[in-house]
C-alpha positions in Angstrom: 99.6 189.0 -98.5 96.2 188.4 -99.9 93.0 190.3 -99.1 90.2 188.2 -97.7 88.4 188.5 -101.0 91.5 187.3 -103.0 92.1 184.5 -100.6 88.4 183.4 -100.8 88.6 183.4 -104.6 91.8 181.3 -104.6 90.3 178.8 -102.2 87.2 178.5 -104.3 89.4 178.1 -107.4 91.5 175.4 -105.8 88.6 173.2 -104.7 86.9 173.7 -108.1 90.1 172.7 -109.9 90.6 169.7 -107.5 87.1 168.5 -108.2 87.6 168.7 -112.0 91.0 167.1 -111.9 89.9 164.2 -109.6 86.2 163.7 -109.9 85.0 161.4 -107.1 82.0 161.2 -104.8 83.8 161.4 -101.5 82.3 160.1 -98.3 83.3 163.1 -96.1 80.3 163.9 -93.9 78.2 161.0 -95.2 79.9 158.4 -92.9 76.6 157.3 -91.3 78.3 157.8 -88.0 77.2 161.3 -86.7 80.4 161.9 -84.7 82.9 160.9 -87.5 83.7 162.8 -90.7 86.4 162.5 -93.3 87.9 165.9 -94.2 90.2 167.7 -96.5 92.0 170.8 -95.2 94.3 173.1 -97.2 95.6 176.3 -95.6 98.4 178.8 -96.3 100.7 176.5 -94.2 99.7 172.8 -94.9 97.4 170.3 -96.5 95.7 167.6 -94.5 93.4 164.6 -94.9 91.8 163.5 -91.7 89.2 161.4 -89.9 87.7 163.7 -87.3 85.8 162.6 -84.3 83.9 165.8 -83.4 81.5 165.1 -80.6 81.5 167.7 -77.9 80.8 164.9 -75.4 84.2 163.8 -74.2 83.0 160.4 -73.3 81.6 159.8 -76.8 84.7 161.3 -78.4 87.0 159.1 -76.2 84.9 156.0 -77.1 85.4 156.4 -80.8 89.1 157.4 -80.4 89.7 154.2 -78.4 88.1 152.2 -81.2 90.5 154.0 -83.7 93.4 153.2 -81.4 92.4 149.5 -81.6 92.6 149.8 -85.4 95.8 151.8 -85.4 98.1 148.9 -86.4 95.8 147.9 -89.3 95.6 151.5 -90.5 99.4 152.0 -90.3 100.3 148.6 -91.8 97.7 148.2 -94.5 96.7 151.7 -95.5 98.6 154.8 -94.3 101.8 154.2 -92.4 102.4 157.9 -91.8 99.0 158.5 -90.1 99.1 160.6 -87.0 96.7 160.1 -84.0 95.9 163.1 -81.8 93.2 162.6 -79.1 92.9 166.3 -78.3 93.4 168.3 -81.5 92.5 172.0 -81.2 90.9 173.6 -84.3 91.7 177.2 -85.1 88.2 178.3 -83.7 89.1 176.7 -80.3 87.0 173.5 -80.6 88.7 170.3 -79.5 88.3 167.1 -81.5 90.1 163.9 -81.9 91.9 163.6 -85.3 93.6 160.9 -87.3 95.4 162.7 -90.1 98.1 162.9 -92.7 99.7 166.2 -93.3 101.8 167.7 -96.1 103.8 170.7 -94.8 105.3 173.7 -96.5 102.6 174.1 -99.0 100.2 177.0 -99.4 96.7 177.3 -100.9 97.8 180.8 -102.0 100.7 179.3 -104.1 99.3 177.8 -107.4 102.7 176.1 -107.9 101.9 173.9 -104.9 98.5 172.9 -106.2 99.5 169.9 -108.4 101.4 168.2 -105.6 98.6 168.9 -103.2 96.0 167.5 -105.6 97.9 164.3 -105.8 98.4 164.1 -102.0 94.8 164.8 -101.1 93.5 162.4 -103.7 95.8 159.5 -102.9 95.6 159.8 -99.1 91.8 160.3 -99.0 91.2 157.3 -101.3 93.2 155.1 -98.8 91.5 156.7 -95.8 88.1 156.1 -97.3 89.0 152.5 -98.1 90.1 152.0 -94.5 86.9 153.6 -93.2 84.6 151.5 -95.4 86.5 148.3 -94.6 86.2 149.0 -90.8 83.0 151.1 -90.4 81.0 148.2 -89.0 83.5 148.0 -86.1 83.2 151.7 -85.5 79.4 151.8 -85.4 77.8 151.7 -82.0 
């Protein structure tokens, strides 16, 4: 087990190393659609790249999720065939969002041996997710 301080240091080291290895100006929170964010996640159990619809208003969240469902075939055919769609995804802090994501299981941010593979996974999948988002953002905008 790692102390909170050791874990925090490893997490910081991972993201600093990732940025150096794969320099890129990611869209992430700069989608120009307030409710939609692109996100990297890496925990002691998995790595994930996601498009999150985070509105607390269920009607707005449902509206954007339905738009994503309409684009599902395009996303899975032309960009990311392994993408998962979850309308009610519960975050560790208890907040419910809608999430379209790709996940790499059985990797840990605490295991440096996993880092090279996770770097490649995060980089490759986020590039494709960004391409999809850019190509279809005009449809997603209200």
